[in-house]
N, C-alpha and C positions, 0 to 999 in steps of 0.2 A: 279239781282234777284227782283222783286218788292216788298217793304215790306209794310207791314198794314197803315203806315204813308202816303203812295202815293196813296192808293186807297180809305180810311176811307172818311165816311161821316162827315159833318159837316156842319156850327154849331148843336149843337147836344139841340135839345127841354129838356129841365129837369122841374121837377114837384117836389113840395114839398109834404114830408110822407102827412103833414096833411090835405091835398087837396083830396074830395069828389070824387069818382071813377066817379061822374056824369059831373066833372071839367075835370080830365082825358078822359072820352068818349069827350066831346066836344073839348079840345085842340088835340085831336089824329085826329078828324073828322077836324077840321080847316087845321092841317096841313099836312095832309093826309099821319099819321104816323101809325106805326102798332105797336111802342115802345114808351114809355118814359122813362125816365132816372131819376130817384127820386133820389135829390139832396143828398149831403152829410153833415152831421153836424157833431158835435164836437161828438158827443154821438153814432152815425152808419156812417158805410160805404156806398156807393153808392150801391143803389139798382134799380132796373128796374122792371116794370111794362109792360106786352105785352095784346093784344088786348085779346090773350087764357087767362089769366089770370082773364080777366074782364069777359068773355063768363064764366067761368069754375067754378067760385069763388063768383061770384055776380048775375051773369045773369040767370044759369040754375038750381041754387037752389032758384030764387025769391027772392033774395034779392034787395032792394031799393039802387039803384047807389048815392042816394043823401044823403043816411046817413051812408054809407061806408067810410071807409077812405083808402086814397092808400098806408098806412101802413100796412092796414091788409090783403092786398094782396099780395104786393110786393115781389119780391124774393131778399133777403140780406144777406148778401153780392154778390152781382152778380159775375159770371164769366169776367173776364178782361183777355184784350188782351194788350202786349207790343206795341208801335208805329213801334218800332223795327224787330216786329218779320214776319218772312217770309209768304207769303200767304198760304203754304203749312203746315205752324205753325200754324196758324189762323184755318184754316180748319180744320186740325186734334183739334184742342182744341175744338171748335162749336160741332166737332163731339163726341169727347168723352163727351162732357154735354149734349148733344144732344138737343143744342138751335141753333136759327137760326141767332142768334146778340149778340153783344157784347161789355161792351165801350170800348174805346182805353183809359187806363189811364198810366200815366207816374208822378212818384214822387207823388202820391195823385192827380193829377192835371187831371180833363178829358177833352181828346183832342180832342174827335170825338166817332166814333161807326163804328163798320165793323159786314158787315153781308153777309150771304151766296151769297144774291144776288149783293152784289160787286163784293167779289171774282169771280164771274160767269161771271160779265159784264164786270168789269176793271182788271180780273188776264193772261187776255193773251191778248197778241197785236195782232191787228187783221190779219188777212191772209192776204199773199200776192193777189194780184189782179192775173189775167188771164196772163196780161201783163208782169210782173216779170216772171211768168212759161214760157213766150213765149221768155221774152230776155234769161231768163237762157238753153233754150233748143237751141236757136237760138248759143248762145255764144259757146256751149259745141258743139255743130256740127261745130263749125268753128275751135276749137282745135282739133277735131277727126281727125284720118286718116280715111281718105276715101277711098272704096274702089273701085276697078273699076266696076266691077260685076253690074248692075242697082239694080237686087235683092239684093244682098250683102249690097248694100248701103240702102235701103231702110229699109231690117232688122238691118243695125246699126244706123242710124236714129230714128226707131222704140223705140229700146233696149236703148238709151242714153235720149229721152224722156221720158220714166217708168222710169229710173233710178230718172233723176230729179225729177219727177213728187212724186214719193214714196219718196225721202230725204224730199219736201218739205211737204209732208202730213204729215211726224212725227214729224213736229214741232206744225202743227192745224191740229190736229186731229179730232177738233169737226165739222168741216166744209170739204167738199169736195171741191177741188179746181174745177173741173168740172161741176158743178152746174152751171145751167145757171144764170144770173145776170138777176135781172127783170129791166125790161125797163121803 
């Protein structure tokens, strides 16, 4: 089973709590990010500032991002995820907190960040190719007892093929094995 450590994004872009929101906006644009982790100090734990925080707490109320500090709008302490957590545990943590991303922290050290997107993109192995489906069907047909009557043989082959398809589809429910591949 995959763990958070195997799918988390790194390195993590960190900003100081004393930085202005304008600095955070510029850094987010430059790095093409939707959030920044606010560095930990002796006095405060890790925090997080998201584009949503900036829009809701600075832009919408008409505040000037040049004069608002990250510490004034960040969320801290932020929800954290352990690198050993399973993807299911991480997804449950994010869902329970109603958030889209969280830093991965172990023994007070920032290791990475995990997001809903990471879980969706990297959380499942690639579905098998149609070649794998065909190979498994062929193998099953070779091992099956083929009956004499042609109609019964066709029915048996269809039953075997469908059984294998259903087994494989159960492993990869989000993608159909029979959809045409792009040319």
